[in-house]
KOLKOL-826990 format. One line per field, with one value per residue (C-alpha): residue number from 1; residue in one letter; x, y negated, z. Coordinates in nm, 2 decimals. Each point is the difference from the previous one (the first is absolute). Layout:
<sites>
vexse: c(NUM;...);
roro: c(A;...);
px: c(X;...);
py: c(Y;...);
pz: c(Z;...);
</sites>
This chain:
<sites>
vexse: c(1;2;3;4;5;6;7;8;9;10;11;12;13;14;15;16;17;18;19;20;21;22;23;24;25;26;27;28;29;30;31;32;33;34;35;36;37;38;39;40;41;42;43;44;45;46;47;48;49;50;51;52;53;54;55;56;57;58;59;60;61;62;63;64;65;66;67;68;69;70;71;72;73;74;75;76;77;78;79;80;81;82;83;84;85;86;87;88;89;90;91;92;93;94;95;96;97;98;99;100;101;102;103;104;105;106;107;108;109;110;111;112;113;114;115;116;117;118;119;120;121;122;123;124;125;126;127;128;129;130;131;132;133;134;135;136;137;138;139;140;141;142;143;144;145;146;147;148;149;150;151;152;153;154;155;156;157;158;159;160;161;162;163;164;165;166;167;168;169;170;171;172;173;174;175;176;177;178;179;180;181;182;183;184;185;186;187;188;189;190;191;192;193;194;195;196;197;198;199;200;201;202;203;204;205;206;207;208;209;210;211;212;213;214;215;216;217;218;219;220;221;222;223;224;225;226;227;228;229;230;231;232;233;234;235;236;237;238;239;240;241;242;243;244;245;246;247;248;249;250;251;252;253;254;255;256;257;258;259;260;261;262;263;264;265;266;267;268;269;270;271;272;273;274;275;276;277;278;279;280;281;282;283;284;285;286;287;288;289;290;291;292;293;294;295;296;297;298;299;300;301;302;303;304;305;306;307;308;309;310;311;312;313;314;315;316;317;318;319;320;321;322;323;324;325;326;327;328;329;330;331;332;333;334;335;336;337;338;339;340;341;342;343;344;345;346;347;348;349;350;351;352;353;354;355;356;357;358;359;360;361;362;363;364;365;366;367;368;369;370;371;372;373;374;375;376;377;378;379;380;381;382;383;384;385;386;387;388;389;390;391;392;393;394;395;396;397;398;399;400;401;402;403;404;405;406;407;408;409;410;411;412;413;414;415;416;417;418;419;420;421;422;423;424;425;426;427;428;429;430;431;432;433;434;435;436;437;438;439;440;441;442;443;444;445;446;447;448;449;450;451;452;453;454;455;456;457;458;459;460;461;462;463;464;465;466;467;468;469;470;471;472;473;474;475;476;477;478;479;480;481;482;483;484;485;486;487;488;489;490;491;492;493;494;495;496;497;498;499;500;501;502;503;504;505;506;507;508;509;510;511;512;513;514;515;516;517;518;519;520;521;522;523;524;525;526;527;528;529;530;531;532;533;534;535;536;537;538;539;540;541;542;543;544;545;546;547;548;549;550;551;552;553;554;555;556;557;558;559;560;561;562;563;564;565;566;567;568;569;570;571;572;573;574;575;576;577;578;579;580;581;582;583;584;585;586;587;588;589;590;591;592;593;594;595;596;597;598;599;600;601;602;603;604;605;606;607;608;609;610;611);
roro: c(X;X;X;X;X;X;X;X;X;X;X;X;X;X;X;X;X;X;X;X;X;X;X;X;X;X;X;X;X;X;X;X;X;X;X;X;X;X;X;X;X;X;X;X;X;X;X;X;X;X;X;X;X;X;X;X;X;X;X;X;X;X;X;X;X;X;X;X;X;X;X;X;X;X;X;X;X;X;X;X;X;X;X;X;X;X;X;X;X;X;X;X;X;X;X;X;X;X;X;X;X;X;X;X;X;X;X;X;X;X;X;X;X;X;X;X;X;X;X;X;X;X;X;X;X;X;X;X;X;X;X;X;X;X;X;X;X;X;X;X;X;X;X;X;X;X;X;X;X;X;X;X;X;X;X;X;X;X;X;X;X;X;X;X;X;X;X;X;X;X;X;X;X;X;X;X;X;X;X;X;X;X;X;X;X;X;X;X;X;X;X;X;X;X;X;X;X;X;X;X;X;X;X;X;X;X;X;X;X;X;X;X;X;X;X;X;X;X;X;X;X;X;X;X;X;X;X;X;X;X;X;X;X;X;X;X;X;X;X;X;X;X;X;X;X;X;X;X;X;X;X;X;X;X;X;X;X;X;X;X;X;X;X;X;X;X;X;X;X;X;X;X;X;X;X;X;X;X;X;X;X;X;X;X;X;X;X;X;X;X;X;X;X;X;X;X;X;X;X;X;X;X;X;X;X;X;X;X;X;X;X;X;X;X;X;X;X;X;X;X;X;X;X;X;X;X;X;X;X;X;X;X;X;X;X;X;X;X;X;X;X;X;X;X;X;X;X;X;X;X;X;X;X;X;X;X;X;X;X;X;X;X;X;X;X;X;X;X;X;X;X;X;X;X;X;X;X;X;X;X;X;X;X;X;X;X;X;X;X;X;X;X;X;X;X;X;X;X;X;X;X;X;X;X;X;X;X;X;X;X;X;X;X;X;X;X;X;X;X;X;X;X;X;X;X;X;X;X;X;X;X;X;X;X;X;X;X;X;X;X;X;X;X;X;X;X;X;X;X;X;X;X;X;X;X;X;X;X;X;X;X;X;X;X;X;X;X;X;X;X;X;X;X;X;X;X;X;X;X;X;X;X;X;X;X;X;X;X;X;X;X;X;X;X;X;X;X;X;X;X;X;X;X;X;X;X;X;X;X;X;X;X;X;X;X;X;X;X;X;X;X;X;X;X;X;X;X;X;X;X;X;X;X;X;X;X;X;X;X;X;X;X;X;X;X;X;X;X;X;X;X;X;X;X;X;X;X;X;X;X;X;X;X;X;X;X;X;X;X;X;X;X;X;X;X;X;X;X;X;X;X;X;X;X;X;X;X;X;X;X;X;X;X;X;X;X;X;X;X;X;X;X;X;X;X;X;X;X;X;X;X);
px: c(5.49;-0.07;-0.09;-0.25;-0.20;-0.38;0.06;-0.40;-0.10;0.19;-0.07;-0.06;-0.08;-0.12;0.11;-0.01;-0.09;-0.36;-0.21;0.30;-0.26;0.08;-0.34;-0.12;0.31;-0.08;-0.36;0.13;0.24;-0.33;-0.20;0.28;0.13;-0.41;-0.10;-0.32;-0.24;-0.04;-0.30;0.03;-0.05;0.28;0.01;0.29;0.25;-0.14;0.27;-0.12;-0.27;-0.09;-0.20;0.22;0.28;-0.25;-0.09;0.31;0.21;0.25;0.12;-0.03;0.06;0.24;-0.18;0.08;-0.03;0.09;-0.01;0.14;0.24;0.12;-0.04;0.19;-0.20;0.08;-0.13;-0.02;-0.06;-0.14;0.12;-0.08;0.16;-0.05;0.26;-0.29;0.00;0.37;-0.02;-0.16;0.22;0.28;-0.14;-0.09;0.32;0.15;-0.30;0.15;0.31;-0.01;-0.21;-0.12;0.05;-0.26;0.11;-0.26;0.17;-0.11;0.08;0.35;0.11;-0.17;0.09;-0.21;0.17;0.30;-0.11;-0.15;0.33;0.21;-0.19;0.01;0.39;0.07;-0.15;0.24;-0.33;0.01;-0.18;-0.20;-0.06;-0.32;-0.06;-0.35;-0.24;0.17;-0.32;-0.02;0.05;0.27;0.21;0.40;0.09;0.33;0.09;-0.20;0.25;0.29;-0.17;-0.04;0.34;0.14;-0.25;0.16;0.34;-0.07;-0.16;0.35;-0.16;0.25;0.09;-0.25;-0.27;0.10;-0.01;-0.41;-0.19;-0.26;-0.36;-0.22;-0.36;-0.32;-0.23;-0.29;0.03;0.12;0.32;0.38;0.29;0.42;0.09;-0.20;0.00;-0.16;-0.37;-0.25;-0.19;-0.04;0.14;0.23;0.34;-0.07;-0.09;0.33;0.20;-0.15;0.09;0.36;0.09;-0.14;0.15;-0.23;-0.01;0.22;-0.03;0.06;-0.26;0.08;0.07;-0.25;-0.25;0.07;-0.28;0.06;-0.38;0.05;-0.35;-0.33;-0.33;-0.33;-0.29;-0.34;-0.08;0.34;0.15;0.41;0.15;0.41;0.14;0.38;0.24;0.08;0.42;0.05;-0.15;-0.40;-0.27;-0.28;-0.35;-0.06;0.36;0.12;0.21;0.15;-0.03;0.32;0.13;0.38;-0.11;-0.16;0.19;-0.23;-0.30;-0.06;-0.34;-0.13;-0.23;-0.21;0.01;-0.36;-0.04;0.24;-0.04;0.19;-0.08;-0.11;-0.13;-0.21;-0.14;0.16;0.01;0.01;0.30;0.13;0.35;0.25;0.37;0.30;-0.05;-0.39;-0.19;-0.30;-0.25;-0.06;-0.31;-0.15;0.33;-0.15;0.29;0.22;0.20;0.21;0.38;-0.11;0.19;-0.27;0.27;0.00;-0.01;0.35;0.22;-0.19;0.25;-0.13;0.09;0.13;-0.25;0.07;-0.24;-0.30;0.06;-0.14;-0.30;0.10;-0.36;-0.29;-0.37;-0.25;-0.32;-0.23;-0.37;-0.23;-0.18;-0.14;-0.38;-0.04;0.17;-0.17;-0.22;0.15;0.26;-0.11;0.32;0.04;0.12;0.39;-0.06;-0.06;0.28;0.26;-0.10;0.04;0.33;0.15;-0.16;0.18;0.31;-0.04;0.07;0.20;0.30;0.16;-0.28;0.00;-0.29;0.04;-0.25;0.02;-0.13;-0.31;-0.24;-0.13;0.31;0.27;0.30;0.09;0.34;0.08;0.23;-0.15;-0.32;-0.10;0.02;-0.23;-0.27;-0.02;-0.09;-0.24;-0.20;-0.04;-0.13;-0.24;-0.11;-0.07;-0.21;0.21;-0.06;0.32;0.20;0.37;0.28;0.22;0.29;0.33;0.33;0.16;0.36;0.29;0.26;0.40;0.21;0.08;-0.33;-0.06;-0.37;0.00;-0.23;-0.05;0.12;-0.12;0.17;-0.24;0.03;-0.19;-0.10;-0.19;0.02;0.26;-0.26;-0.12;0.36;0.02;-0.30;0.07;0.35;-0.11;-0.32;0.27;0.24;-0.26;-0.08;0.36;0.12;0.31;0.12;0.23;-0.02;-0.17;0.02;-0.19;-0.14;-0.20;-0.29;0.04;-0.03;0.25;0.06;0.10;0.13;-0.06;0.09;-0.27;-0.16;-0.29;-0.26;0.12;-0.17;-0.31;-0.30;0.22;-0.14;-0.28;0.13;0.30;-0.32;-0.09;0.30;0.12;-0.37;-0.03;0.30;0.26;0.14;0.09;0.17;0.18;0.20;0.09;0.31;0.12;-0.02;0.17;0.03;-0.34;0.00;-0.18;-0.42;-0.19;-0.36;-0.20;-0.28;0.00;-0.36;-0.25;-0.33;-0.34;-0.23;-0.35;-0.16;-0.33;-0.17;-0.25;-0.04;0.25;-0.21;0.05;-0.02;0.23;0.26;-0.03;0.12;0.28;0.17;0.18;0.18;0.19;-0.10;-0.26;-0.02;-0.38;-0.31;-0.36;-0.22;0.32;0.00;0.20;0.11;0.16;0.39;0.01;0.22;-0.16;0.26;0.34;0.06;0.11;0.25;0.20;-0.23;-0.31;-0.36;-0.33;-0.29;-0.36;-0.06;-0.35;-0.16;-0.32;-0.12;-0.26;-0.31;-0.22;-0.30;0.24;0.28;-0.09;0.19;0.00;0.26;0.27;-0.06;0.19;0.31;0.29;0.25;0.33;-0.05;0.21;0.34;-0.07;0.26;0.12;0.13;0.36;-0.06;-0.20;0.27;0.28;-0.22;-0.07;0.25;0.09;-0.28;-0.29;-0.11;-0.14;-0.30;-0.06;-0.34;-0.08;-0.25;0.23;0.32;-0.03;0.30;-0.08;0.20;0.11;-0.15;-0.37;-0.11;0.14;0.05;0.21;0.23;0.07;0.10;0.22;0.18;0.02;0.19;0.20;0.13);
py: c(-13.36;-0.25;0.24;-0.26;0.06;-0.08;-0.16;-0.04;0.39;0.33;0.35;0.25;0.33;0.11;0.39;0.24;0.31;0.09;-0.15;-0.26;-0.31;-0.11;-0.08;-0.15;-0.26;-0.10;-0.06;-0.23;-0.16;-0.09;-0.11;-0.24;-0.14;-0.12;0.26;0.03;-0.26;-0.11;0.24;0.25;0.30;0.26;0.37;0.17;0.12;-0.23;0.16;0.34;-0.01;0.37;0.17;0.28;-0.22;-0.22;0.35;0.14;-0.28;0.02;-0.17;0.20;-0.23;-0.29;-0.35;-0.35;-0.34;-0.37;-0.23;-0.34;-0.13;-0.36;-0.01;0.30;0.28;0.39;0.27;0.27;0.39;0.18;0.36;0.38;0.14;0.38;0.22;0.13;-0.37;-0.07;-0.01;-0.35;-0.15;0.08;-0.17;-0.32;-0.07;-0.07;-0.32;-0.17;-0.18;0.12;0.21;-0.02;0.31;0.08;0.23;0.07;-0.09;0.31;0.27;-0.16;0.13;0.29;0.20;-0.20;-0.34;0.17;0.06;-0.31;-0.17;0.22;-0.15;-0.34;0.04;0.17;-0.30;-0.22;-0.21;-0.19;0.14;-0.17;0.21;-0.04;0.18;0.03;0.08;-0.19;0.00;0.35;0.07;0.34;-0.26;0.01;-0.28;0.01;0.35;-0.04;-0.22;0.25;0.27;-0.24;-0.10;0.36;0.12;-0.33;0.15;0.37;-0.13;-0.20;-0.35;-0.29;-0.25;-0.25;0.25;0.06;-0.36;0.00;-0.21;0.18;-0.16;0.15;0.00;0.15;-0.02;0.06;-0.28;-0.18;-0.14;0.04;-0.14;-0.04;0.10;0.21;-0.31;-0.19;-0.13;0.20;-0.25;0.09;0.22;-0.37;0.14;0.30;-0.24;-0.20;0.31;0.09;-0.34;-0.01;0.36;0.14;-0.11;-0.19;0.15;-0.03;0.03;-0.22;-0.21;-0.08;0.33;0.25;0.16;0.34;0.13;0.33;0.17;0.14;0.09;0.09;-0.13;0.12;-0.13;0.12;-0.31;-0.08;0.30;0.07;-0.34;-0.01;-0.16;-0.13;-0.26;-0.28;0.09;-0.22;-0.28;-0.09;0.17;-0.15;0.10;0.08;0.07;0.29;0.24;0.34;0.27;0.25;0.22;0.09;0.40;0.00;-0.16;0.09;-0.23;-0.35;-0.13;-0.30;-0.19;-0.33;-0.15;-0.07;-0.05;-0.09;-0.03;-0.06;0.03;-0.21;0.15;0.29;-0.14;0.03;-0.37;-0.05;-0.18;-0.12;0.08;0.09;-0.04;0.23;0.14;-0.01;0.30;0.05;0.25;0.05;0.16;0.09;0.24;0.32;0.25;-0.22;0.27;-0.07;-0.08;-0.16;-0.34;-0.26;-0.19;-0.26;0.12;-0.10;0.11;0.35;0.08;0.27;-0.06;0.32;0.21;0.28;0.32;0.04;0.31;0.37;0.12;0.29;0.17;0.10;0.15;0.09;-0.18;0.21;0.00;0.10;0.34;0.13;0.10;-0.34;-0.22;-0.29;-0.08;-0.24;-0.21;-0.22;0.08;0.33;0.10;0.04;-0.30;-0.21;0.13;0.01;-0.39;-0.10;0.16;-0.18;-0.28;0.01;-0.03;-0.36;-0.07;0.28;0.03;0.30;0.21;0.24;0.14;0.34;0.18;0.38;0.31;-0.02;-0.29;-0.01;-0.03;-0.30;0.00;-0.28;-0.06;-0.29;-0.09;0.18;0.11;-0.31;-0.16;0.25;0.00;-0.35;0.08;0.25;-0.21;-0.28;0.23;0.13;-0.31;-0.11;0.30;0.26;0.41;0.20;0.24;0.00;0.22;0.10;-0.31;0.22;-0.17;-0.05;0.24;-0.07;0.19;-0.11;0.12;0.32;0.08;-0.05;-0.07;-0.34;-0.14;-0.32;-0.07;-0.28;-0.13;0.00;-0.22;0.09;-0.17;0.23;0.01;0.22;0.24;0.11;-0.03;0.39;0.05;-0.24;0.15;0.36;-0.11;-0.16;0.25;0.27;-0.27;0.06;-0.33;-0.10;-0.18;-0.28;-0.21;-0.02;-0.34;-0.08;-0.38;-0.20;0.08;0.40;0.06;0.16;-0.09;0.36;-0.04;0.30;0.07;0.19;0.17;-0.23;0.30;0.08;-0.36;0.06;0.10;-0.11;-0.31;0.11;0.24;-0.21;-0.23;0.35;0.06;-0.35;-0.08;-0.28;-0.15;0.09;-0.22;0.14;-0.16;0.14;-0.13;0.21;0.10;0.17;0.27;0.33;0.40;0.17;0.12;0.32;0.08;-0.12;0.06;-0.30;0.14;0.28;0.07;0.06;-0.14;0.03;0.06;0.02;0.31;-0.12;-0.35;-0.16;-0.23;0.07;0.09;0.01;0.33;0.12;-0.28;0.12;0.37;-0.18;-0.17;0.26;0.04;-0.36;-0.35;-0.10;-0.33;-0.03;-0.01;0.14;-0.13;-0.06;0.15;0.28;0.23;0.31;-0.05;-0.32;-0.03;-0.06;-0.03;0.16;0.32;0.17;0.22;-0.02;0.17;-0.15;0.10;0.01;-0.10;-0.05;-0.35;0.02;0.31;-0.03;0.23;0.23;-0.10;0.27;-0.07;-0.02;-0.19;-0.34;-0.24;-0.26;0.23;-0.14;-0.37;0.15;0.07;-0.26;-0.08;-0.11;-0.35;0.05;-0.13;-0.27;-0.04;-0.34;-0.04;0.03;0.28;0.20;-0.05;0.14;0.28;0.15;0.26;0.12;0.22;-0.27;-0.38;-0.26;-0.13;-0.32;-0.23;-0.37;0.20;0.31;0.17;0.38;0.27;0.27;0.34;-0.05;0.30;-0.02;0.38;0.22;0.29;-0.18;-0.18;0.37;0.13;-0.34;0.04;0.40;-0.11;-0.28;0.24);
pz: c(5.01;0.32;0.28;0.20;0.33;0.06;0.36;0.02;0.00;0.23;-0.09;0.29;0.09;0.33;0.08;0.28;0.14;-0.02;0.27;0.09;-0.05;-0.39;-0.12;0.36;-0.04;-0.35;0.15;0.23;-0.26;-0.21;0.30;0.11;-0.31;-0.06;-0.21;0.11;0.13;0.39;0.02;-0.23;0.09;-0.08;-0.01;0.20;-0.23;-0.27;-0.26;0.05;-0.23;-0.11;0.24;0.09;0.08;0.28;0.16;0.00;0.09;-0.28;-0.29;-0.32;-0.28;0.02;-0.02;-0.09;0.15;0.06;0.24;0.02;0.25;-0.02;-0.35;-0.06;-0.17;0.17;-0.20;0.24;-0.08;0.26;-0.07;0.12;0.31;-0.06;-0.18;-0.25;-0.18;0.03;-0.39;0.06;0.24;-0.25;-0.29;0.17;0.15;-0.36;-0.01;0.34;0.12;0.36;0.27;0.34;0.14;0.30;0.30;0.29;0.31;0.17;-0.28;-0.16;-0.30;-0.16;-0.28;-0.24;0.14;-0.13;-0.34;-0.06;0.09;-0.16;-0.33;0.08;0.10;-0.32;-0.20;0.22;0.15;0.30;0.26;0.32;0.26;0.21;0.30;0.03;0.28;0.28;0.19;0.05;0.37;-0.10;-0.28;0.04;-0.22;0.07;-0.03;-0.38;-0.09;0.04;-0.13;-0.34;-0.01;0.05;-0.32;-0.19;0.08;-0.09;-0.34;-0.05;0.00;-0.09;0.30;-0.18;0.03;0.35;0.09;-0.03;0.19;0.25;0.06;0.27;-0.04;0.13;-0.36;0.17;0.29;-0.31;0.11;-0.08;0.18;-0.07;0.31;0.30;0.23;-0.31;0.06;-0.09;-0.27;-0.38;-0.24;-0.18;0.14;-0.25;-0.28;0.08;0.00;-0.34;-0.13;0.13;-0.04;-0.33;-0.34;-0.21;-0.37;-0.27;-0.39;-0.31;-0.06;-0.40;-0.06;-0.18;0.20;0.23;0.22;0.19;0.07;0.37;0.08;-0.18;0.12;-0.17;-0.05;-0.20;-0.16;-0.12;0.01;0.09;0.15;0.01;0.32;0.01;0.02;-0.30;0.04;-0.29;-0.18;-0.01;-0.11;-0.14;-0.11;-0.32;-0.08;-0.22;0.18;0.00;0.23;0.05;0.28;0.13;0.04;-0.37;-0.28;-0.27;0.14;-0.12;-0.04;-0.10;0.26;0.05;0.34;0.06;0.34;0.27;0.35;0.33;0.36;0.27;0.34;-0.10;-0.37;-0.30;-0.19;-0.38;-0.12;-0.34;0.06;0.28;0.00;0.14;0.40;-0.04;0.05;-0.27;-0.10;-0.34;-0.18;-0.35;-0.05;-0.03;0.03;0.28;0.22;0.26;-0.06;-0.34;-0.08;-0.17;-0.24;-0.28;-0.30;-0.14;0.32;0.06;0.33;0.25;0.37;0.14;0.24;0.24;-0.08;0.17;0.28;-0.12;0.11;0.27;0.05;-0.21;0.00;-0.26;-0.01;-0.14;-0.12;0.31;-0.12;0.36;0.02;0.15;-0.27;-0.18;0.30;0.17;-0.22;-0.29;-0.17;-0.05;-0.37;-0.11;-0.18;0.26;0.20;-0.28;-0.04;0.34;0.07;-0.29;0.10;0.32;-0.21;-0.05;0.33;0.17;-0.18;0.26;-0.14;-0.28;-0.15;-0.25;-0.18;0.03;-0.19;0.12;-0.12;0.37;0.19;0.03;0.14;0.25;0.15;0.25;0.27;0.31;0.12;0.13;-0.34;-0.13;0.29;-0.07;-0.36;0.09;0.30;-0.28;-0.25;0.23;0.12;-0.42;-0.02;-0.14;0.10;-0.09;0.19;0.04;0.08;0.24;0.00;-0.19;-0.01;-0.32;-0.03;-0.27;-0.08;-0.03;-0.31;0.15;0.01;0.39;0.12;0.19;0.17;0.21;0.34;0.25;0.33;0.28;0.28;0.30;0.32;0.27;0.37;0.16;0.08;-0.36;-0.13;-0.02;-0.15;-0.26;-0.07;-0.04;-0.27;-0.16;-0.03;-0.14;-0.25;-0.11;0.15;0.13;0.31;-0.07;0.30;0.35;0.19;0.30;0.01;0.22;0.19;0.04;-0.37;-0.23;-0.37;-0.19;-0.36;-0.19;-0.42;-0.12;-0.33;-0.11;-0.03;0.38;0.09;-0.20;0.24;0.28;0.13;0.13;0.21;0.10;0.16;0.21;0.10;0.18;0.07;-0.24;0.15;-0.25;-0.31;-0.30;-0.29;-0.33;-0.23;-0.33;0.00;-0.34;-0.16;0.13;-0.08;0.09;0.38;-0.05;0.03;0.30;0.12;0.05;0.21;0.27;0.01;-0.24;-0.10;0.11;-0.27;-0.10;-0.15;-0.16;-0.10;0.17;0.35;0.26;0.33;0.38;0.05;-0.29;0.13;0.34;-0.10;-0.22;0.26;0.19;-0.36;0.03;-0.05;-0.18;-0.22;-0.07;0.23;-0.06;-0.28;-0.26;-0.34;-0.09;-0.26;-0.05;0.01;0.18;0.30;0.31;0.26;0.07;0.15;0.33;-0.23;-0.29;-0.26;-0.12;0.14;-0.17;0.21;-0.11;0.20;-0.18;0.19;0.27;0.22;-0.07;0.22;0.16;0.27;0.24;-0.15;-0.13;-0.17;0.26;0.20;-0.27;0.19;0.30;-0.18;0.05;-0.31;0.05;-0.17;-0.36;-0.10;-0.27;-0.22;-0.15;-0.35;0.07;0.26;-0.27;-0.24;0.24;0.10;-0.34;-0.11;-0.38;-0.05;0.12;-0.16;0.18;-0.17;0.07;-0.06;0.08;0.29;0.13;0.02;-0.05;0.01;-0.21;-0.20;-0.35;-0.05;0.12;-0.07;0.28;-0.22;-0.24;0.27;0.15;-0.32;-0.05;0.30;-0.04;-0.35;0.19;0.26);
</sites>
């Protein structure tokens, strides 16, 4: 066996904490390597192709692209920074020979920076540290270097890894420098460092074919597309091959390679053959999965691959049966919803979908609230109408029969005056304070260990408690023995008493009872939640009632009533708000909160039985 290296290729992944500028950095590398024409109109963050990614400014799926610099092809993978999509990061690192770790010059090393760096160091990948956003007025690059080196030491990095190059950049302004005093010109210092420091991919070009599939793409026309790196040998069009999997020894399916692509800029380009080190996309294999190895027929050797992390949270997707069902959505039946959920499994490997005892209910499990809310948002935009239940965590039992629950580490950065409120709230939710350190600018960093269910519905409250100035980051921290029951919500709901249209007079008398979620002129039905009660118990209210008119009282007198503007909930806030006996009705036009049992009498009976 003769191992050779492909000097004309470099494979790198760009990893970082949320919002430290990975995707913007990739944009600049694409622009400066001449992928776009001089006068071409290019969207900002061109790699975030999905609408939700663009609106929220987060990357959800890892993306592949390639640029050329001095006759070398640099394959770049832009990865998500958010903990809910950590499964994506773990897998793509298998395809690359080094990483660029992007760190914000003000925020410094954050929890997710630690998580992604740990994955890279475990795989012995060389790291280039890029301190980004040095054009920020409050940038502190020198302190950030110390923080990053401390992080390397905490993670037991080897001497070679500690000796990593540092690059200072402003992706927004389009320059990178090897030293803070260098001229601010272009991205060439980063390109040069990648060529010098990241090793070329190696493999045996004479050996039998081996391609490990690390990500899956999906396209309506060709179906599933497997993306992976050619580890050994070469892969050709019309070649016969066999698909095997390290974790599933029984899997052996014969296939034919009908379509082969490589990446060039933002496009996939048809190729007839690809050699070692190339990152390729293969379509035409219907049941290809992440972790599969495509091998030569006579040498079916699977490449080892770590298992994908298990989901920690689940919610039920239910056919909508409210009085307003079917009026706004295009796809409303259980068959539509089931097909759509199972289709999502084509691209999202951290998701699980199961049928339940009821044909109208499907249990969907994922890595976190954000993970599931992105799916819900995508479905409602596609015209689906359905209801979802409150997110519940997934418990396990150990061999002694103890109930175990998923735990998280929460890292919270808050202005000093709000630390008391945050510590109190997290302690009520069974959190244990682990650490507290002051950081620059009047902020404190608090570290908590807390059950995952303690964080469900907390983010909205956290934003209110810190007046929008706090940052909370969480990372999964294994399973521990159940910490005891907790109440999610201190206040009850305001519930509509009858079906109709809300009127100003009815709302005016209702607003003294709590905070309203609706204004006048909205359709309501009996059992729908229209606000948050000021008291712990639920209150039923008639918001459709109008005043009796007499000769002396006219309907125009209503116009003098002033209503407090309603609190309009976003999808995330509504998912946070709902309680165990409530559902969220999701349609393309509206989101409504409702009681699971709409009939007031049946609801009272069920509560009576429970208590």
